[in-house]
PAFI-579240 format. One line per 10 residues: their letters; for each residue y, z, x negated of C-alpha. Coordinates in steps of 0.1 Angstrom, whole numbers, padded with zeros to 4 digits. Layout:
N
a> Y,Z,X; ... .
END
This chain:
393
mlftpgfraf> -0840,1368,0842; -0815,1395,0849; -0791,1377,0873; -0814,1372,0902; -0797,1369,0936; -0807,1405,0943; -0791,1418,0912; -0760,1397,0916; -0754,1411,0951; -0760,1447,0938 .
ylgrlvslag> -0737,1441,0908; -0709,1428,0929; -0712,1457,0952; -0711,1482,0924; -0681,1463,0908; -0659,1465,0939; -0669,1501,0946; -0662,1512,0911; -0629,1494,0911; -0618,1512,0942 .
samtpialaf> -0630,1546,0931; -0612,1543,0898; -0579,1542,0917; -0586,1573,0938; -0581,1603,0914; -0545,1594,0905; -0537,1582,0940; -0551,1613,0957; -0534,1636,0932; -0499,1621,0938 .
avldasgrps> -0504,1616,0975; -0514,1653,0982; -0487,1666,0959; -0461,1645,0976; -0473,1654,1011; -0477,1691,1005; -0456,1700,0975; -0482,1726,0965; -0505,1721,0935; -0529,1746,0951 .
dlgivlacqi> -0536,1721,0979; -0548,1695,0954; -0571,1721,0938; -0586,1729,0972; -0591,1692,0981; -0608,1685,0948; -0631,1715,0951; -0640,1704,0986; -0653,1671,0972; -0674,1688,0945 .
vphlalllvg> -0690,1716,0966; -0710,1695,0991; -0719,1670,0964; -0737,1698,0945; -0750,1715,0976; -0766,1684,0991; -0779,1666,0959; -0815,1678,0963; -0814,1667,1000; -0801,1634,0988 .
gvvadrlprl> -0830,1631,0964; -0855,1637,0992; -0838,1611,1014; -0839,1586,0986; -0876,1591,0983; -0883,1592,1021; -0863,1562,1033; -0856,1527,1020; -0830,1532,0993; -0811,1500,1003 .
avlvaanlga> -0806,1514,1038; -0794,1547,1023; -0769,1530,1001; -0755,1508,1028; -0751,1538,1051; -0736,1560,1024; -0710,1533,1014; -0700,1527,1050; -0697,1564,1055; -0676,1568,1024 .
gltqggialv> -0654,1539,1035; -0647,1555,1068; -0640,1589,1051; -0616,1574,1026; -0600,1553,1053; -0594,1586,1073; -0578,1602,1043; -0556,1572,1037; -0546,1571,1074; -0536,1607,1074 .
lisgayrlwl> -0515,1603,1042; -0499,1570,1052; -0490,1582,1087; -0473,1613,1074; -0496,1635,1094; -0508,1656,1064; -0526,1688,1073; -0546,1706,1046; -0575,1714,1070; -0577,1677,1080 .
vtglallaga> -0578,1663,1044; -0602,1690,1032; -0625,1683,1060; -0626,1646,1051; -0630,1655,1014; -0661,1676,1023; -0675,1645,1040; -0667,1623,1009; -0686,1647,0987; -0715,1648,1010 .
weaftspalr> -0718,1610,1010; -0718,1610,0972; -0747,1634,0972; -0768,1607,0990; -0755,1578,0970; -0763,1588,0934; -0801,1594,0937; -0805,1562,0957; -0785,1542,0932; -0807,1553,0903 .
givpeivstd> -0838,1546,0923; -0829,1511,0936; -0822,1495,0902; -0859,1493,0892; -0867,1478,0926; -0844,1448,0920; -0847,1445,0882; -0879,1439,0862; -0889,1466,0836; -0881,1442,0808 .
hlqranslls> -0845,1440,0819; -0837,1476,0828; -0818,1483,0796; -0797,1452,0800; -0789,1459,0836; -0779,1495,0828; -0758,1482,0798; -0740,1458,0820; -0733,1484,0847; -0721,1509,0820 .
atrsavlivg> -0698,1482,0805; -0684,1474,0839; -0678,1511,0846; -0660,1515,0813; -0638,1485,0818; -0629,1496,0853; -0619,1530,0840; -0596,1514,0815; -0579,1492,0840; -0582,1512,0873 .
ptvsglvvva> -0558,1541,0866; -0531,1517,0855; -0534,1496,0886; -0536,1528,0907; -0503,1540,0892; -0486,1507,0900; -0498,1508,0936; -0487,1545,0940; -0453,1536,0926; -0449,1505,0948 .
agggwaiavd> -0465,1517,0981; -0477,1553,0978; -0509,1571,0971; -0522,1566,1006; -0523,1529,1002; -0543,1531,0970; -0568,1553,0988; -0570,1527,1015; -0579,1501,0989; -0608,1524,0979 .
avsfvaaaaf> -0619,1526,1015; -0620,1488,1017; -0640,1486,0985; -0667,1509,0999; -0670,1487,1030; -0671,1456,1008; -0698,1472,0987; -0719,1478,1018; -0715,1442,1027; -0727,1430,0993 .
lsrlprvapa> -0756,1454,0993; -0767,1443,1028; -0773,1408,1013; -0800,1422,0990; -0834,1408,0996; -0857,1433,1014; -0876,1453,0989; -0906,1475,0995; -0895,1507,1010; -0898,1539,0989 .
paagarllhd> -0931,1557,0996; -0925,1583,1023; -0925,1619,1012; -0938,1648,1033; -0923,1660,1066; -0908,1692,1053; -0876,1693,1033; -0883,1724,1011; -0919,1712,1004; -0905,1678,0992 .
irdgwrvfva> -0879,1696,0970; -0906,1718,0955; -0928,1688,0949; -0899,1670,0931; -0894,1701,0910; -0931,1702,0900; -0929,1665,0889; -0896,1672,0870; -0911,1700,0849; -0944,1683,0845 .
ipwvwpvava> -0931,1652,0827; -0927,1665,0791; -0898,1643,0781; -0877,1647,0813; -0868,1683,0814; -0858,1688,0777; -0833,1659,0779; -0820,1670,0813; -0814,1706,0800; -0797,1691,0770 .
yavinlvnvg> -0773,1672,0792; -0765,1703,0812; -0756,1722,0780; -0735,1692,0768; -0716,1691,0800; -0710,1728,0798; -0694,1727,0764; -0678,1692,0766; -0662,1683,0799; -0640,1714,0804 .
pwqilgpalt> -0630,1718,0767; -0622,1681,0764; -0602,1679,0796; -0584,1712,0791; -0581,1718,0753; -0578,1681,0744; -0544,1675,0760; -0531,1710,0751; -0540,1708,0714; -0530,1672,0710 .
qqrsgeaawg> -0496,1678,0727; -0489,1707,0704; -0497,1687,0673; -0486,1652,0681; -0471,1648,0716; -0483,1636,0749; -0485,1599,0739; -0511,1606,0713; -0535,1620,0739; -0532,1588,0760 .
mvlsvravgl> -0541,1568,0729; -0571,1589,0722; -0584,1585,0758; -0579,1548,0756; -0597,1544,0723; -0626,1565,0736; -0629,1542,0766; -0630,1512,0742; -0659,1529,0724; -0678,1533,0756 .
lamsavmykl> -0672,1496,0765; -0681,1483,0730; -0714,1502,0728; -0724,1491,0763; -0720,1455,0752; -0741,1462,0721; -0768,1478,0741; -0770,1447,0763; -0785,1428,0733; -0802,1456,0714 .
tlrrplrfgr> -0840,1459,0716; -0854,1493,0709; -0890,1504,0702; -0882,1541,0709; -0851,1540,0731; -0850,1577,0740; -0852,1587,0704; -0823,1563,0695; -0803,1576,0725; -0807,1613,0713 .
lagalgacsl> -0797,1604,0677; -0767,1583,0689; -0758,1609,0715; -0750,1634,0688; -0720,1612,0680; -0704,1624,0712; -0697,1657,0694; -0673,1640,0670; -0644,1642,0695; -0646,1680,0699 .
lalglglhpv> -0652,1685,0662; -0621,1665,0653; -0601,1683,0679; -0612,1717,0665; -0605,1707,0629; -0570,1696,0639; -0574,1661,0625; -0545,1636,0625; -0542,1616,0658; -0555,1584,0642 .
alaacaflgg> -0586,1603,0629; -0590,1620,0662; -0589,1586,0680; -0615,1572,0655; -0637,1602,0663; -0631,1597,0700; -0643,1560,0696; -0675,1573,0680; -0678,1598,0708; -0676,1569,0733 .
vgfaasgitw> -0702,1550,0714; -0726,1580,0715; -0721,1586,0752; -0728,1550,0761; -0760,1548,0740; -0772,1581,0753; -0765,1573,0789; -0780,1538,0790; -0812,1548,0772; -0816,1578,0795 .
esavqqhvps> -0811,1559,0827; -0835,1532,0816; -0862,1557,0806; -0860,1576,0839; -0861,1544,0860; -0890,1529,0840; -0913,1559,0835; -0907,1583,0864; -0929,1574,0894; -0910,1556,0921 .
ahlgrvssid> -0922,1580,0948; -0904,1609,0930; -0875,1591,0913; -0849,1601,0938; -0858,1638,0936; -0862,1639,0898; -0828,1621,0896; -0811,1646,0920; -0824,1676,0900; -0812,1660,0868 .
dllsfaaipa> -0778,1654,0884; -0776,1689,0898; -0782,1705,0864; -0756,1684,0848; -0729,1685,0875; -0732,1723,0881; -0725,1729,0844; -0691,1712,0846; -0672,1736,0867; -0687,1765,0848 .
gqllvgpaaa> -0674,1751,0816; -0640,1744,0831; -0637,1780,0843; -0649,1795,0809; -0628,1775,0785; -0595,1791,0794; -0605,1827,0788; -0624,1817,0757; -0594,1799,0743; -0572,1829,0751 .
awggarvala> -0596,1852,0732; -0604,1831,0702; -0580,1802,0701; -0583,1767,0714; -0592,1751,0681; -0620,1775,0673; -0634,1770,0708; -0633,1732,0705; -0650,1734,0671; -0677,1757,0684 .
cgvvfavaal> -0683,1735,0714; -0686,1705,0692; -0713,1722,0671; -0732,1733,0703; -0729,1697,0716; -0745,1682,0685; -0773,1707,0685; -0780,1702,0722; -0780,1664,0718; -0806,1665,0689 .
aplgvravrg> -0827,1694,0702; -0850,1673,0725; -0862,1654,0694; -0882,1685,0687; -0905,1674,0716; -0930,1648,0706; -0929,1631,0740; -0891,1625,0736; -0895,1610,0701; -0925,1588,0711 .
lgq> -0914,1574,0744; -0915,1536,0742; -0904,1508,0763 .
END
């Protein structure tokens, strides 16, 4: 049975945390812009969230393997709640100072580095192996639904009360999440790792490269993030606006989110003998969005391809999460997850920085098309490894 008391408490905690976090990007952008009047300030604040997240991910993986993951999550959510509350207080009170907000943003990024490895590691502690795919499907569907509704709600709160108050809601959501998580039944603590940080990181790396199906898929995700996130975020709105106007891009994003939600619901019921193989095949659909963008398809066709892209991303992500949680030893799960996340997340800013010069040199449409081809190849390439093709439930 999936909905045990432990999973219910965990799910409610994730739901309120995701709902609050979905409001923050829009709220923070408008609040910082209104307070400073300088777009450069917003760029600095956003960068200050990303840098410590990347820098501390491997440490977060070690902590998730050394300490009880539930305690790590409760502490990280409380810390994030205090940090977001501090940002909200600064913005609401009108005491905006760039150094103050960036300092709090650095702390927010640091807390996230400890949250993500522990999150991936705690699911198999509270959900039986038979229900991992269903649990990840439900969490994915919830995330997609929140991403559809959250920005709209955030915009309304920003208009009615200001961005600071929307960030305050996020702060409360983190504290509420910690309260829900604290209600989880005590689970067996994660086996303690060694006493030396660098030794533990090296040990995690050895496990990461030793599992024959883990590193090929992790590298594929890094390549996909390199050629997808930046081109989609930057070339997508630019090319769509040139061809069809700003409203068309909003429609495309909404349809893509619906694809994510729909496939997450399908995966809840789907039983797969070779889930990782299915995920790689379905993951290639994620390239459809970039290919359609590069080919200059009509907005309706682009939206249809974006829907398929959402389907591919959902199937790929759910099968990957379930495979890692089921087959990676629990004693190393936090560190393996942190290495996987670091490879993927580090590729994103690299792609964002490269896409502008590439588009200026070769044209946005050509770059989008080339990125779509590389995306599809990267998604399918791990199937050349027998361990990826043959991994079962």
